[in-house]
N, C-alpha and C positions, 0 to 999 in steps of 0.2 A: 504494500500500500504506500503510495507516494507521500500522503499526509497522514499523520497520526490521528486516529479517531478515538479520543479517549472518553471514558465514562466519568460523569460528574456525580455529585450527590443527588439523591432523589428530591428531598425537601429540606429547606432551611427556615428556621424561625429565629428571629433575632429580637432582643429587647430585654430591658430590666424587668424581671418577674415572669419571663416567658416560660420558666420551668414549671410554673403553676398550671400551664396548659397541657402538661404531659399526659394526664389521664385521657383527655379528649383526643390527643394526637394518637395515642396507642390504641384506643377503642376499636377503630376499624381494622386494625391489624391482628386482633385476637382471633384465634382459630379454636372454636369450641371451648373446652375447658383446659386446653394446653396453656401452660403458664408463660408469662413474660419473666425472664430471668435478668435481674439487675446485678451486674458486676460492678462493685463499688470499691474504690481505693480504700484500703484499710485505715488510712488517715481519718476517715469519716466515721469509723466505728464509735458509737456513743455520742456522735455530734447531731445537732438538730436537723441537718439536711436529710438524714435517713428517715426521719418521721414525716417528711414531705413527699416521699416516694409513694405514688398512688398504687398500692397493692390491691389486687383482686384475686379471688379464688385461691388457686395453688401457687400464685406468684412467689418467687423466691429472691431474697437479697443474699448475695454471696460476697463477702468481703475478700478482696484479693490482695495478697502481699506483693507490692511492687517496689520493695526495698531494692530488688535487683530487676533488671529489665526482663520482659517475658521470654520464657524458654519454650521450645517446642514440647518438652515433656509436660510443662505446666498446662499448655493448651490442650494437649491430648488427654490429660487426666481430667480436666474440667469438662471437656466434651463427653468423655466416657461416663463421668459421674451423672451428667444430665440425661444421657441416653438410658443409663441403668435405672434412674429414678423416674423419669417421665416418658421415655420412649421418644416422644417428639415435643417440641416447645413452640410457642408462637413467635418468640423473638428474644434477642439479647440486647440489653441496653448497657452501655459502658459509661460510668460516671466517674470522672477523675482526670488525670493528666494523660500524656501521650501513651504511657505504658498500659494504662487501664483501657483506653480506647483501642489500642492495638490488640490487646487480649480479647476484647469484645468482638472485633472484626474476625480474628482468627478462630475463635470458638464458634461463631456463626458459620464460617466456612466448613469447619470440621464436623458440624452436625449433619452435613449432607455429602461430604466428599470422603471416600474410603482411605484407609491407611493412616499415616502419621502426617502431622503438619510439616515435618522435616522433608517429606516428599514434594512439597509445594514451594520450597524456598527457591526463588528464582523469578523468571519473568514469564507470565502467561501459562503457568502450569496447572492452575486451578480450572477444573472442567465444569463444575456445577455451581449454580447460585447457592449461597448459604441461606439460612433462615433470616427473617427480617432482623435488621440491626440498626440501632440508633446510638449516636455519640453525644455526650453532654460534657464539654470540657469544664474543669474546675481550675485549670491552669492554662495559660495561653502562650503559644510560641512554637510548639512542635509542628503544627499544621496537620497532625494526625486526624483531625476532624474532617479534613477534605482529601487526604491522600489516597492513592490507589495501592498502598502497600500496608503491611502490618509487619513491623520489624521484629524478628525473632532470633534468638540465639539457639542454634541447633547443635547436634553432636559434632559437626565438623566446621561450621561457619556461622557467622551472623549475617543474615540476609532475609529480606522481606518476602512475603507472599504477594508479589506484584501482579495484579490482575484486574480485569474489568469487573470481576465479581466482588472485589475487596471494598470499594467505597461504601460508606453508610447509606442507608435508605433515607435516613432523617438525621439532622443535627439540630440541637437546641443550643443557641448561643445566648446565654444569659449572663451579662457582665457582673451581676450581683454574686454569682457563684465563685468568681475569682478574687473577690474583694479581700479575703483574709489570708491569701497565700503568703507563706513565709517569704521575707524579703530576698534572701539568698536564692531560694528555689525559683521565685518569680524572675529573678535576674538571669539565672542559668537557662531557664526555659525561654525567656524573652530573647536571649542571645542566640538561641537555636534559630529563631525567626530572622534575626538580624543577619546571621551567617548564611541562612538560605538565600537572602536577598543579595548579599555580596557575591556568593558563588554563582547564582543564577545570572545576575547582571553582567558578570565578567566571563561567563562561560561561552564556549564555542557553539553551544546548542541554542543560544539566545535568539528569540524572535519577538515580534511586536506583542504577541499575546502574553508571553512571559514577562516582557519588559514592562508592560502596562501595570500588571499586578505587582511586580517586584519593586518598581519605583515607588508606588503608593505605600507598600509595606515598609520600605526603607525609610520613607518620609515619616511614617507614624512611629517607627522605632526611634528615630532621631529625636522626635518630639518628646516622647515619654522618658527616654533614658538620658537625654542630653539637655534639652531646652527647658523642661519644666523643673521648678524648684521643689515642689511638693507632689507627692503621689495622691491623687484624688479619684473620684468616681469617673471623671472624664478619662483619666489615664487607663483605667480598667477597660472602658469602652474601646479606646483606641488600640490598646494592646490586643484585645480580642479580635478586632478587625485586621490588625497587622498580621496576626497568626493565620487568619483565613486567607488574606491576600498573598502572604508569603507561601503558604501551601499551594495555592493556585498557580503561583509563579513557577514553582518547580514541577507542577503537574505536566507542563508542556515543555519543560527543559530538563535540568538535572542539578544536583548539588556538585560539590567539587572536593578540593584537597582536604579541607578540615574534616568533612564527613568521612571521606575514604580512610583517613588516618585514625579517626576516633573509633571507627568500627573495630579496628584491631585492638585498641585499648579496652573497649567494652567486652570483646570476646574473651580476651585473656585475663583481664584484671577486674571485670565486672563494673567498670566505670560507667556511671549513668550518662545518657546521651548528651544532655545539655551541658553538664560540667565537662564532659570529655571534649566536646567541640570547643569550649572556652580554653581548655588546657592546650589544645592544638593551635587554635587561632592566635594565641599569644606568640607563636613562633613562625608565622607564615608571611612575614614582610616580603619575602622574595616573590610571592605569588599574588598577594593582595595588599600592596603597600598602604594605600589610602584607607582601606577597610580596617586593617590592623591598627593603624594610628588612631582611628576614630573609636575602635573597640577598646583600646587602652584608655582613652578619655572617659568612656562610659564606665569602665571598671573603677577608675579613680573617683569619678563623680558619685557613683552609687556605693562607694566604700565596701566593695566586695573583694574577697580574696580568691585568687585563682591558684589552686594547688600547683606545686612544682616538684620535680624530682621523683615523679611516680614510677619512672622506668629505671631508676637507679638500682643496680644490683641484679637486674634480670639476666638470666643465662642466655647463651647463644641460641639454645633451642627455643626459649620463650620469645626472643626477638624474631626468630624465623617464623614462628607461629603467627605473631602479630602481622608480620610482613605478608605472609600467605593470605591472611584474611583481607588485608588492605588491598593487595594487588588484585584480588578477586573482584573488586568493585570496578570493573572495566568502564561501564558507562560514566561513572563519576570522574574517573581520570581522563577519559576522552573529552568530556565536557570542559574540564579544567585546563587541559594542556594540549588538546588536539589529537588527531589520529596517530601521531608519532609519539604519544605520551610515554611509551616504554623506553624510548631512547632518552627522554628527559628525566623521568623519575625511575632511575635504576634502583636495584635492591640496595646497593651501597649508599646511595643518597637517602633512601627511605630509612635505612638503619640509622644513619647519622641524625635524621630528624627525630626518630623515636628516642634516641639517646639524649637529645636535648630536653625531652619532656620530663 
């Protein structure tokens, strides 16, 4: 196909208090007495948000531990648990940050596709639509609410289930839900969006579709992380829309060096995605000089600490594993450095970069 024909989200509702419409949004999607299953970030266990979830009949809330990013084993276990208990379900609703939403997307797909989620790590390997799925972000930045992937760590690699069946059928964008996010977490996740923009706008895959969304997302990130003196409700509104637009920007292009390198960190060390991107971005002046300079201004202004020395003391074998994972992200490298990227980012050069982190 000469032009990429990509699937977008089914429905979007945006606005403060829009979470309160969830019951009526889900009602038409219910199939008999098959339950809706709400996968909720364990951060909300015991918090008031849980009491606002509109449970009906056999509906179930499952708190998911996202201390570490989702693994294929976790996805498979959750899907099997639901099949054993209910046979079939009406849908999966993910309430939380990027990891929780990715889990919801993956579990939805594994309710209908055979085998293990590890079998579907790659591009366009998923063959069947999943059950109905909705995403409700409580952190903004990852773009998981709009992406056609669900990033998973499998037995041999960290790679998403990238497919037209992966995007949510519905997302609920309610800025009230991100209001109380911890400052550091909000920054790391917000920087994921900022880095999406830098990598998309400077990538070889860039086109006017990606550029339009990327420029707007970048402008919103600059506003909330550099220009504003205090964080307020408007900041939450703008960061939520930056995340959406940033996710849309990479939907028709790709990310780049920071993401490709941070995938290796995540696979070997379990480094969470947002903070991993920040650790790497700190050292990418060669590739994104203006973006890195501005990123460092944001770090300073928001008084956030970026960890250093996390690769200190790693063995040769561990470094090789990280490089294998990173080098496997071919579309990311090609977007960043062009078709001859392997001549530019040699294993020796990548190793030196990891050693700096």
